[in-house]
N, C-alpha and C positions, 0 to 999 in steps of 0.2 A: 504494500500500500504506500502511496506517496501522498502525505498530507498536504493540503493546500494552505497557503499563507494569505494574510490579509492584503498583501500587495499584488495578488493574482498569480504568483509563482508557486511552484511545487517544492516541497521540502525534501529532505533525504528519505529514502525508502526505509520503511520499518516493517518488521514482521508482526503480523496480527492474525488472530483467529487460528492459531497453531493447532489445528485439529479440533477446534471448539466452535466452529461456525454452525449455528443453528439456523438452517434455512427456513424462512417463512413462506416459501413458494407454495407449498401444498396446504398447510394448516393455518397460516396467518400468524403463527407464534414464532418469534425469533427475528432474524435480520433479513432484509431484502438486499440483494447484491445490486450495486449501482455501477454502471459502466462509466463512460466519460460523460460528465455533466457540468453545466455551468451553474454553480450554486450561488453565484453572486447576483443573479437576477438579470 
């Protein structure tokens, strides 16, 4: 994962969800995966 910064750039890659990603795709409980997105509006 590359976290976004307030200036619109990407931060250094970090490991996350190391085997603990609970997909909400089928049951709505957990996290939804987001691809490339403009979250600044």
